[in-house]
VEXLO-28503 format. One line per field, with one value per atom (N, C-alpha, C): atom name; residue in three letters; residue number from 1; y, x, z. Coordinates in steps of 0.05 Angstrom, whole numbers. Atoms other than C-alpha are relative to their C-alpha. Layout:
% residues N
atom [CA  ...]
type [ALA  ...]
seq [NUM  ...]
v [Y  ...]
u [X  ...]
w [Z  ...]
This chain:
% residues 250
atom [N  CA  C  N  CA  C  N  CA  C  N  CA  C  N  CA  C  N  CA  C  N  CA  C  N  CA  C  N  CA  C  N  CA  C  N  CA  C  N  CA  C  N  CA  C  N  CA  C  N  CA  C  N  CA  C  N  CA  C  N  CA  C  N  CA  C  N  CA  C  N  CA  C  N  CA  C  N  CA  C  N  CA  C  N  CA  C  N  CA  C  N  CA  C  N  CA  C  N  CA  C  N  CA  C  N  CA  C  N  CA  C  N  CA  C  N  CA  C  N  CA  C  N  CA  C  N  CA  C  N  CA  C  N  CA  C  N  CA  C  N  CA  C  N  CA  C  N  CA  C  N  CA  C  N  CA  C  N  CA  C  N  CA  C  N  CA  C  N  CA  C  N  CA  C  N  CA  C  N  CA  C  N  CA  C  N  CA  C  N  CA  C  N  CA  C  N  CA  C  N  CA  C  N  CA  C  N  CA  C  N  CA  C  N  CA  C  N  CA  C  N  CA  C  N  CA  C  N  CA  C  N  CA  C  N  CA  C  N  CA  C  N  CA  C  N  CA  C  N  CA  C  N  CA  C  N  CA  C  N  CA  C  N  CA  C  N  CA  C  N  CA  C  N  CA  C  N  CA  C  N  CA  C  N  CA  C  N  CA  C  N  CA  C  N  CA  C  N  CA  C  N  CA  C  N  CA  C  N  CA  C  N  CA  C  N  CA  C  N  CA  C  N  CA  C  N  CA  C  N  CA  C  N  CA  C  N  CA  C  N  CA  C  N  CA  C  N  CA  C  N  CA  C  N  CA  C  N  CA  C  N  CA  C  N  CA  C  N  CA  C  N  CA  C  N  CA  C  N  CA  C  N  CA  C  N  CA  C  N  CA  C  N  CA  C  N  CA  C  N  CA  C  N  CA  C  N  CA  C  N  CA  C  N  CA  C  N  CA  C  N  CA  C  N  CA  C  N  CA  C  N  CA  C  N  CA  C  N  CA  C  N  CA  C  N  CA  C  N  CA  C  N  CA  C  N  CA  C  N  CA  C  N  CA  C  N  CA  C  N  CA  C  N  CA  C  N  CA  C  N  CA  C  N  CA  C  N  CA  C  N  CA  C  N  CA  C  N  CA  C  N  CA  C  N  CA  C  N  CA  C  N  CA  C  N  CA  C  N  CA  C  N  CA  C  N  CA  C  N  CA  C  N  CA  C  N  CA  C  N  CA  C  N  CA  C  N  CA  C  N  CA  C  N  CA  C  N  CA  C  N  CA  C  N  CA  C  N  CA  C  N  CA  C  N  CA  C  N  CA  C  N  CA  C  N  CA  C  N  CA  C  N  CA  C  N  CA  C  N  CA  C  N  CA  C  N  CA  C  N  CA  C  N  CA  C  N  CA  C  N  CA  C  N  CA  C  N  CA  C  N  CA  C  N  CA  C  N  CA  C  N  CA  C  N  CA  C  N  CA  C  N  CA  C  N  CA  C  N  CA  C  N  CA  C  N  CA  C  N  CA  C  N  CA  C  N  CA  C  N  CA  C  N  CA  C  N  CA  C  N  CA  C  N  CA  C  N  CA  C  N  CA  C  N  CA  C  N  CA  C  N  CA  C  N  CA  C  N  CA  C  N  CA  C  N  CA  C  N  CA  C  N  CA  C  N  CA  C  N  CA  C  N  CA  C  N  CA  C  N  CA  C  N  CA  C  N  CA  C  N  CA  C  N  CA  C  N  CA  C  N  CA  C  N  CA  C  N  CA  C  N  CA  C  N  CA  C  N  CA  C  N  CA  C  N  CA  C  N  CA  C  N  CA  C  N  CA  C  N  CA  C  N  CA  C  N  CA  C  N  CA  C  N  CA  C  N  CA  C  N  CA  C  N  CA  C  N  CA  C  N  CA  C  N  CA  C  N  CA  C  N  CA  C  N  CA  C  N  CA  C  N  CA  C  N  CA  C  N  CA  C  N  CA  C]
type [MET  MET  MET  ASN  ASN  ASN  LYS  LYS  LYS  HIS  HIS  HIS  ILE  ILE  ILE  LEU  LEU  LEU  PHE  PHE  PHE  PHE  PHE  PHE  PRO  PRO  PRO  LEU  LEU  LEU  LEU  LEU  LEU  LEU  LEU  LEU  ALA  ALA  ALA  VAL  VAL  VAL  ILE  ILE  ILE  LEU  LEU  LEU  ALA  ALA  ALA  PRO  PRO  PRO  SER  SER  SER  PHE  PHE  PHE  SER  SER  SER  GLU  GLU  GLU  THR  THR  THR  ALA  ALA  ALA  ASN  ASN  ASN  ALA  ALA  ALA  ILE  ILE  ILE  ARG  ARG  ARG  GLY  GLY  GLY  LYS  LYS  LYS  ASN  ASN  ASN  ARG  ARG  ARG  GLU  GLU  GLU  TYR  TYR  TYR  TYR  TYR  TYR  GLU  GLU  GLU  THR  THR  THR  ARG  ARG  ARG  GLY  GLY  GLY  ASP  ASP  ASP  ILE  ILE  ILE  VAL  VAL  VAL  TRP  TRP  TRP  GLU  GLU  GLU  VAL  VAL  VAL  PRO  PRO  PRO  THR  THR  THR  GLU  GLU  GLU  SER  SER  SER  LYS  LYS  LYS  VAL  VAL  VAL  ILE  ILE  ILE  ALA  ALA  ALA  LEU  LEU  LEU  THR  THR  THR  PHE  PHE  PHE  ASP  ASP  ASP  ASP  ASP  ASP  GLY  GLY  GLY  PRO  PRO  PRO  ASP  ASP  ASP  GLN  GLN  GLN  VAL  VAL  VAL  TYR  TYR  TYR  THR  THR  THR  PRO  PRO  PRO  GLN  GLN  GLN  ILE  ILE  ILE  ALA  ALA  ALA  ALA  ALA  ALA  LEU  LEU  LEU  LEU  LEU  LEU  LYS  LYS  LYS  GLN  GLN  GLN  TYR  TYR  TYR  GLN  GLN  GLN  ALA  ALA  ALA  LYS  LYS  LYS  SER  SER  SER  THR  THR  THR  PHE  PHE  PHE  PHE  PHE  PHE  VAL  VAL  VAL  VAL  VAL  VAL  GLY  GLY  GLY  ASN  ASN  ASN  ARG  ARG  ARG  VAL  VAL  VAL  SER  SER  SER  GLN  GLN  GLN  TYR  TYR  TYR  PRO  PRO  PRO  ASP  ASP  ASP  ILE  ILE  ILE  VAL  VAL  VAL  LYS  LYS  LYS  SER  SER  SER  LEU  LEU  LEU  ALA  ALA  ALA  ASN  ASN  ASN  ASP  ASP  ASP  HIS  HIS  HIS  HIS  HIS  HIS  GLU  GLU  GLU  ILE  ILE  ILE  ALA  ALA  ALA  ASN  ASN  ASN  HIS  HIS  HIS  THR  THR  THR  TYR  TYR  TYR  SER  SER  SER  HIS  HIS  HIS  PRO  PRO  PRO  ASP  ASP  ASP  ILE  ILE  ILE  ARG  ARG  ARG  LYS  LYS  LYS  LEU  LEU  LEU  SER  SER  SER  ALA  ALA  ALA  LYS  LYS  LYS  ARG  ARG  ARG  LEU  LEU  LEU  LEU  LEU  LEU  GLU  GLU  GLU  GLU  GLU  GLU  MET  MET  MET  GLN  GLN  GLN  LYS  LYS  LYS  THR  THR  THR  GLN  GLN  GLN  GLU  GLU  GLU  THR  THR  THR  THR  THR  THR  TYR  TYR  TYR  SER  SER  SER  THR  THR  THR  THR  THR  THR  GLY  GLY  GLY  VAL  VAL  VAL  ARG  ARG  ARG  PRO  PRO  PRO  THR  THR  THR  LEU  LEU  LEU  PHE  PHE  PHE  ARG  ARG  ARG  PRO  PRO  PRO  PRO  PRO  PRO  GLY  GLY  GLY  GLY  GLY  GLY  TYR  TYR  TYR  TYR  TYR  TYR  ASP  ASP  ASP  GLU  GLU  GLU  THR  THR  THR  VAL  VAL  VAL  ILE  ILE  ILE  ASP  ASP  ASP  THR  THR  THR  ALA  ALA  ALA  LYS  LYS  LYS  GLN  GLN  GLN  ALA  ALA  ALA  GLY  GLY  GLY  PHE  PHE  PHE  LEU  LEU  LEU  VAL  VAL  VAL  ILE  ILE  ILE  MET  MET  MET  TRP  TRP  TRP  SER  SER  SER  TRP  TRP  TRP  HIS  HIS  HIS  GLN  GLN  GLN  ASP  ASP  ASP  THR  THR  THR  ARG  ARG  ARG  ASP  ASP  ASP  TRP  TRP  TRP  SER  SER  SER  ASP  ASP  ASP  PRO  PRO  PRO  GLY  GLY  GLY  VAL  VAL  VAL  LYS  LYS  LYS  LYS  LYS  LYS  ILE  ILE  ILE  VAL  VAL  VAL  ASN  ASN  ASN  LYS  LYS  LYS  VAL  VAL  VAL  LEU  LEU  LEU  ASN  ASN  ASN  ASN  ASN  ASN  ALA  ALA  ALA  ARG  ARG  ARG  ASN  ASN  ASN  GLY  GLY  GLY  ASP  ASP  ASP  ILE  ILE  ILE  VAL  VAL  VAL  LEU  LEU  LEU  PHE  PHE  PHE  HIS  HIS  HIS  ASP  ASP  ASP  TYR  TYR  TYR  GLY  GLY  GLY  GLY  GLY  GLY  ASN  ASN  ASN  ARG  ARG  ARG  ARG  ARG  ARG  GLN  GLN  GLN  THR  THR  THR  VAL  VAL  VAL  GLN  GLN  GLN  ALA  ALA  ALA  LEU  LEU  LEU  GLU  GLU  GLU  GLN  GLN  GLN  ILE  ILE  ILE  LEU  LEU  LEU  PRO  PRO  PRO  GLU  GLU  GLU  LEU  LEU  LEU  LYS  LYS  LYS  ASN  ASN  ASN  ARG  ARG  ARG  GLY  GLY  GLY  TYR  TYR  TYR  THR  THR  THR  PHE  PHE  PHE  VAL  VAL  VAL  THR  THR  THR  VAL  VAL  VAL  SER  SER  SER  GLU  GLU  GLU  LEU  LEU  LEU  LEU  LEU  LEU  ARG  ARG  ARG  GLY  GLY  GLY  TYR  TYR  TYR  GLY  GLY  GLY  ARG  ARG  ARG  VAL  VAL  VAL  LYS  LYS  LYS  GLN  GLN  GLN  VAL  VAL  VAL  ASP  ASP  ASP  TYR  TYR  TYR  PRO  PRO  PRO]
seq [1  1  1  2  2  2  3  3  3  4  4  4  5  5  5  6  6  6  7  7  7  8  8  8  9  9  9  10  10  10  11  11  11  12  12  12  13  13  13  14  14  14  15  15  15  16  16  16  17  17  17  18  18  18  19  19  19  20  20  20  21  21  21  22  22  22  23  23  23  24  24  24  25  25  25  26  26  26  27  27  27  28  28  28  29  29  29  30  30  30  31  31  31  32  32  32  33  33  33  34  34  34  35  35  35  36  36  36  37  37  37  38  38  38  39  39  39  40  40  40  41  41  41  42  42  42  43  43  43  44  44  44  45  45  45  46  46  46  47  47  47  48  48  48  49  49  49  50  50  50  51  51  51  52  52  52  53  53  53  54  54  54  55  55  55  56  56  56  57  57  57  58  58  58  59  59  59  60  60  60  61  61  61  62  62  62  63  63  63  64  64  64  65  65  65  66  66  66  67  67  67  68  68  68  69  69  69  70  70  70  71  71  71  72  72  72  73  73  73  74  74  74  75  75  75  76  76  76  77  77  77  78  78  78  79  79  79  80  80  80  81  81  81  82  82  82  83  83  83  84  84  84  85  85  85  86  86  86  87  87  87  88  88  88  89  89  89  90  90  90  91  91  91  92  92  92  93  93  93  94  94  94  95  95  95  96  96  96  97  97  97  98  98  98  99  99  99  100  100  100  101  101  101  102  102  102  103  103  103  104  104  104  105  105  105  106  106  106  107  107  107  108  108  108  109  109  109  110  110  110  111  111  111  112  112  112  113  113  113  114  114  114  115  115  115  116  116  116  117  117  117  118  118  118  119  119  119  120  120  120  121  121  121  122  122  122  123  123  123  124  124  124  125  125  125  126  126  126  127  127  127  128  128  128  129  129  129  130  130  130  131  131  131  132  132  132  133  133  133  134  134  134  135  135  135  136  136  136  137  137  137  138  138  138  139  139  139  140  140  140  141  141  141  142  142  142  143  143  143  144  144  144  145  145  145  146  146  146  147  147  147  148  148  148  149  149  149  150  150  150  151  151  151  152  152  152  153  153  153  154  154  154  155  155  155  156  156  156  157  157  157  158  158  158  159  159  159  160  160  160  161  161  161  162  162  162  163  163  163  164  164  164  165  165  165  166  166  166  167  167  167  168  168  168  169  169  169  170  170  170  171  171  171  172  172  172  173  173  173  174  174  174  175  175  175  176  176  176  177  177  177  178  178  178  179  179  179  180  180  180  181  181  181  182  182  182  183  183  183  184  184  184  185  185  185  186  186  186  187  187  187  188  188  188  189  189  189  190  190  190  191  191  191  192  192  192  193  193  193  194  194  194  195  195  195  196  196  196  197  197  197  198  198  198  199  199  199  200  200  200  201  201  201  202  202  202  203  203  203  204  204  204  205  205  205  206  206  206  207  207  207  208  208  208  209  209  209  210  210  210  211  211  211  212  212  212  213  213  213  214  214  214  215  215  215  216  216  216  217  217  217  218  218  218  219  219  219  220  220  220  221  221  221  222  222  222  223  223  223  224  224  224  225  225  225  226  226  226  227  227  227  228  228  228  229  229  229  230  230  230  231  231  231  232  232  232  233  233  233  234  234  234  235  235  235  236  236  236  237  237  237  238  238  238  239  239  239  240  240  240  241  241  241  242  242  242  243  243  243  244  244  244  245  245  245  246  246  246  247  247  247  248  248  248  249  249  249  250  250  250]
v [-23  -535  16  -15  -499  -15  15  -556  4  -4  -548  28  -28  -473  2  -1  -484  -16  18  -539  14  -12  -496  19  -17  -442  -16  17  -497  -13  13  -533  21  -21  -467  6  -5  -455  -21  23  -524  3  -2  -512  23  -23  -443  0  0  -461  -2  1  -481  26  -25  -415  20  -18  -376  -7  8  -417  8  -7  -405  30  -29  -330  7  -5  -331  -7  9  -370  19  -20  -320  24  -24  -263  -6  8  -301  -4  4  -314  24  -25  -241  4  0  -255  14  -13  -231  -6  7  -269  14  -13  -239  29  -28  -167  4  -2  -179  -4  6  -209  23  -23  -150  25  -24  -101  20  -19  -70  6  -3  -80  -13  11  -91  -7  9  -131  0  2  -140  -3  2  -143  -21  20  -209  8  -8  -195  -15  12  -225  20  -21  -158  3  -3  -146  28  -26  -88  -5  2  -76  28  -25  -21  2  -5  5  21  -19  41  7  -10  83  13  -9  97  19  -15  148  27  -25  206  23  -2  253  5  -5  257  19  -20  315  -11  12  269  -22  25  202  1  -1  220  11  -10  263  -20  20  208  -22  20  157  10  -11  203  2  -2  214  -28  27  139  -9  7  129  14  -14  183  -12  12  150  -25  24  86  2  -5  118  -15  15  89  19  -14  117  -16  14  100  14  -11  113  6  -9  152  4  -2  141  20  -21  207  4  -7  228  31  -28  295  20  -20  330  2  -2  314  14  -16  342  30  -27  406  9  -7  404  3  1  389  2  -2  415  -1  -1  426  -28  27  353  -14  13  330  12  -13  381  -12  12  353  -28  27  282  1  -2  303  10  -11  342  -22  22  279  -23  19  242  -25  22  198  4  -2  182  7  -7  215  -12  14  173  7  -8  181  -21  19  150  12  -15  191  25  -26  258  -3  1  237  -29  28  162  -12  11  141  -30  28  72  0  -4  69  -20  18  11  14  -15  63  23  -23  113  -7  3  122  5  -5  124  30  -29  199  11  -10  211  -10  10  166  16  -16  204  28  -26  269  -2  4  241  -2  3  222  27  -25  288  22  -20  331  -4  6  296  8  -8  306  30  -29  380  10  -9  388  -8  9  347  16  -15  384  29  -28  453  2  1  432  -6  11  396  3  0  406  -28  28  330  -9  13  294  -30  29  224  -16  18  167  -27  25  112  5  -3  100  -26  23  54  5  -4  45  -4  4  54  -28  26  -13  -22  20  -48  -11  10  -54  7  -6  -60  -16  14  -79  14  -11  -61  31  -29  8  15  -13  25  0  2  0  18  -16  34  30  -28  100  8  -6  97  4  -3  86  27  -25  144  24  -22  188  -2  2  163  -14  14  118  -29  29  49  -7  8  13  -17  14  -11  -11  12  -60  -5  7  -96  -30  28  -164  -13  12  -210  -9  9  -235  24  -24  -163  20  -17  -135  0  0  -113  3  -6  -95  18  -17  -42  18  -17  -2  -12  14  -54  -1  1  -44  -29  28  -118  -5  2  -105  3  -5  -85  -26  25  -156  -12  12  -179  15  -16  -122  -7  6  -136  -28  28  -211  -3  2  -202  8  -10  -162  -17  13  -196  -30  29  -268  -6  4  -258  16  -18  -210  -15  11  -226  22  -20  -189  10  -11  -142  3  -3  -140  29  -25  -82  -3  4  -74  22  -19  -41  8  -12  6  23  -24  65  21  -22  133  18  -14  156  -20  17  127  -8  7  128  3  -1  119  -19  17  95  -4  4  89  -28  27  14  -2  -1  27  12  -13  74  -19  17  26  -25  23  -32  7  -9  8  2  -3  20  -27  26  -55  -11  11  -71  13  -13  -19  -9  9  -37  -30  29  -112  -5  4  -109  11  -11  -64  -19  19  -115  -24  22  -168  7  -8  -128  13  -12  -97  30  -28  -30  8  -9  10  19  -16  38  8  -7  73  -21  19  33  6  -6  70  -9  9  55  -31  29  -18  -8  7  -19  6  -8  18  -15  10  -11  -30  28  -82  -19  17  -108  15  -13  -94  -11  8  -95  -11  12  -141  18  -17  -102  -14  10  -119  23  -21  -79  -1  -1  -55  11  -10  -44  29]
u [-8  -975  22  -20  -935  27  -25  -884  14  -12  -873  12  -10  -865  27  -25  -811  22  -20  -777  18  -15  -756  21  -22  -718  23  -20  -682  17  -14  -664  18  -16  -640  25  -23  -596  21  -19  -564  15  -12  -551  21  -17  -520  22  -20  -480  29  -28  -417  10  -10  -414  4  -4  -424  26  -25  -368  24  -23  -322  5  -4  -335  13  -12  -319  29  -28  -256  17  -15  -235  7  -5  -243  21  -20  -205  27  -26  -151  17  -15  -131  9  -10  -94  26  -25  -29  20  -20  13  -6  8  -26  9  -7  -16  30  -28  54  17  -15  78  -2  4  49  14  -13  85  -20  21  18  1  0  27  25  -23  86  -8  4  80  26  -26  154  20  -21  221  20  -20  258  28  -28  332  17  -20  394  11  -10  410  -18  15  389  -12  14  342  -29  28  272  -12  14  221  -23  22  178  -18  19  115  -21  20  65  -23  24  -6  -17  22  -60  7  -8  -20  1  -15  8  -18  14  -13  18  -15  8  15  -12  26  19  -15  50  20  -20  84  26  -26  137  15  -13  150  12  -10  158  24  -22  203  25  -22  247  14  -11  256  14  -12  271  27  -25  325  21  -18  355  14  -11  366  7  -7  384  -18  19  321  -16  16  289  -25  26  215  -17  19  156  -26  25  96  -21  22  32  -20  15  -2  -27  27  -74  0  -2  -81  -11  12  -129  15  -16  -82  27  -23  -23  -7  9  -64  -1  2  -74  27  -26  -2  23  -20  42  29  -27  103  10  -9  104  8  -7  104  26  -25  158  24  -22  200  7  -5  191  16  -14  213  29  -27  272  19  -15  294  4  -4  294  -18  20  234  -16  15  192  -29  28  124  -16  16  72  -30  29  -2  -18  20  -59  -28  25  -117  -2  3  -143  -16  18  -198  -3  1  -186  -28  27  -253  0  3  -280  1  -3  -254  -16  18  -299  -25  25  -355  5  -6  -318  1  -5  -320  29  -27  -255  7  -4  -264  5  -2  -273  27  -25  -214  24  -21  -170  2  1  -192  13  -12  -172  30  -29  -103  12  -11  -92  0  1  -114  22  -22  -65  27  -25  -10  4  -2  -24  7  -5  -26  28  -26  37  22  -21  76  1  0  55  12  -11  76  29  -27  141  17  -15  161  5  -3  156  -25  23  111  2  -1  97  -3  2  104  -13  11  75  -28  27  2  -8  11  -28  -30  29  -104  -9  11  -141  -12  11  -157  14  -13  -111  -18  18  -169  10  -7  -153  -16  12  -185  10  -10  -176  -3  5  -206  21  -20  -159  27  -26  -98  2  -1  -116  0  1  -132  27  -26  -66  20  -18  -29  -5  7  -66  12  -11  -42  30  -29  29  11  -9  32  5  -3  57  -14  15  11  18  -16  46  -17  15  17  20  -19  56  3  -5  85  -23  23  28  7  -9  69  9  -9  83  -22  22  14  -3  -1  22  -28  27  -52  1  -3  -29  -24  24  -92  -21  20  -131  10  -11  -87  2  -2  -68  18  -19  -16  28  -27  57  14  -14  82  -8  9  40  11  -11  64  29  -28  136  5  -4  130  -7  8  95  23  -22  153  25  -26  212  0  2  188  -2  5  174  19  -17  229  16  -15  257  11  -12  301  -22  18  260  -28  27  199  -10  13  150  -19  15  121  -21  23  54  -4  8  45  -19  17  -1  10  -8  17  -24  25  -56  -22  23  -124  -7  5  -130  25  -23  -81  21  -21  -17  24  -21  22  13  -11  29  20  -18  61  27  -25  112  16  -14  128  11  -9  134  25  -24  183  24  -23  226  15  -13  239  8  -5  235  25  -22  284  28  -26  344  5  -4  333  6  -5  329  27  -26  390  22  -19  427  2  0  408  13  -14  442  -17  18  382  6  0  385  -29  27  320  -1  1  303  -28  27  245  -8  9  202  13  -12  230  29  -27  301  1  1  281  -4  5  255  23  -21  312  26  -27  371  2  -3  353  -18  18  301  -11  12  265  -28  28  190  -3  5  169  -18  16  141  -9  8  101  -8  9  84  -30  29  13  -7  8  -23  -8]
w [17  -253  13  -15  -199  0  0  -198  -27  26  -273  -3  1  -265  14  -15  -213  -13  11  -253  -21  21  -312  9  -10  -273  12  -12  -236  -22  22  -301  -14  12  -331  16  -18  -270  -3  3  -278  -26  27  -352  0  1  -340  21  -22  -278  -9  9  -316  -11  11  -353  22  -23  -288  14  -14  -257  -16  16  -316  2  -3  -311  26  -26  -237  0  1  -250  -16  17  -304  17  -17  -255  21  -20  -201  -13  13  -253  0  -2  -248  29  -27  -184  2  -4  -155  -22  20  -205  -27  24  -263  0  -1  -240  4  -5  -215  -25  24  -280  -20  18  -319  10  -11  -274  9  -8  -252  30  -29  -177  11  -14  -131  29  -27  -67  16  -12  -53  -22  20  -89  10  -9  -80  -8  4  -73  20  -18  -42  20  -18  -9  25  -25  63  2  0  50  6  -7  75  -2  3  61  20  -19  118  -12  11  96  21  -19  134  -15  14  111  17  -11  125  12  -13  155  -20  -25  169  25  -25  242  17  -14  286  25  -24  345  -8  4  318  -23  22  252  9  -9  285  19  -17  337  -17  18  282  -15  15  242  17  -18  303  4  -3  312  -26  25  238  -3  1  242  19  -19  303  -11  11  263  -29  28  197  -20  16  167  -18  19  104  -5  4  94  -20  19  48  15  -13  74  -22  18  35  12  -13  52  -12  8  49  -4  8  13  19  -17  60  27  -24  118  -6  9  79  3  -2  76  29  -28  151  13  -14  170  -20  21  114  11  -10  159  7  -6  180  -26  26  107  -11  9  90  15  -16  147  -9  10  122  -26  26  52  4  -6  80  12  -11  117  -20  22  50  2  2  64  -26  25  4  6  -3  -2  -23  20  -39  4  2  -57  11  -12  -17  -2  5  -45  17  -14  -20  26  -23  28  11  -8  38  -2  3  9  -4  9  -4  -30  28  -74  -17  14  -92  -9  7  -95  -18  17  -138  -29  28  -212  -6  8  -250  1  0  -257  28  -27  -183  13  -10  -166  -11  12  -215  14  -13  -182  28  -26  -114  -2  4  -139  -8  10  -176  21  -21  -118  20  -18  -73  -12  14  -125  2  -1  -128  28  -27  -53  9  -8  -42  -14  14  -96  10  -9  -72  28  -28  -1  1  -3  -14  -25  25  -87  -11  8  -94  -15  14  -145  5  -5  -119  -25  23  -168  8  -10  -124  11  -10  -106  15  -15  -53  4  -3  -56  29  -27  11  3  -6  42  -16  17  -8  -22  20  -56  -28  27  -130  -20  23  -196  -25  25  -269  0  0  -258  16  -18  -201  -14  13  -239  -25  24  -305  7  -8  -269  11  -11  -231  -23  23  -297  -14  13  -328  14  -16  -271  3  -1  -278  24  -25  -216  -5  -4  -200  26  -24  -151  18  -20  -88  22  -22  -39  23  -21  16  1  -2  30  17  -14  51  29  -26  110  18  -15  132  4  -6  145  31  -30  218  12  -11  226  24  -23  274  4  -2  258  20  -18  300  29  -27  362  11  -8  367  23  -22  420  -12  10  414  -7  4  420  -27  25  361  -24  22  317  -3  1  335  -11  9  325  -30  28  258  -18  17  230  3  -4  262  -7  6  254  -30  29  180  -18  16  158  -21  23  89  -16  18  40  -19  20  -3  9  -10  42  -2  -4  41  23  -25  111  3  -3  125  29  -25  184  -6  3  197  20  -19  227  6  -7  232  -1  0  244  28  -28  320  16  -18  376  -12  12  342  19  -20  407  -3  3  395  -23  23  328  8  -9  359  18  -19  415  -14  15  366  -16  15  323  18  -18  384  3  -1  384  -28  27  309  -12  14  284  10  -8  328  -6  5  319  -29  29  243  -7  5  243  9  -10  286  -18  19  235  -27  24  182  -22  20  147  -4  7  112  -6  4  112  -24  25  43  -7  10  9  -20  20  -38  -27  25  -98  -1  -1  -75  -2  2  -67  -29  28  -138  -19  18  -170  6  -7  -132  4  -8  -115  -16  16  -164  -23  23  -227  -4  4  -236  -28  27  -293  -15  17  -351  -25  26  -412  -17  19  -474  -3  3  -478  -28  27  -544  1]
């Protein structure tokens, strides 16, 4: 009797397995190509021009952001800072200085939460609160959004659109993982060995001791400049060197 009881759930699982598999494949079908083609997310902008966009997440930081900004100024480099709203509130003068130096200020939520656990309403509140804080501090309204942890799904993308943002990620071959303190040499090699036109490079200016990031930039910036690269903001990269694919939505 027990054997028969066990047999039917197993049989049902075998029958339903293909449909489960098809559902999983459908979900996996919404990959980078799907979102990139629709113009929902940007990872990089292929171009023949020698331009590269350096980006910094999670700041500002009272120690490392000014050091990074000083290095960027030394090499005439414009970058994009994906700021966290509550840190903008803590260090408004640093963000003002970045804006005055013509770096791009972009949105990275207000409290850097695990957005996988947020409702669309809460995520929208995080975005909007950062917008309000950034605008009141700098007079700038960011147009770009990067989700914490690089996590995205339909809810994240739809919420970003509702708030007027374009979602920006980073080139897969340019994730420096500097947040993990991998060593200056690894950060330098990651960027220099993989540098391509139109790359978006991921760094962090907050989240612990970012000394390795600063020391790596001391080598990365002059070398890329020697190779003929111009450092641009993400918006400059999009406007001047490439065009995000767009589709019409119903």
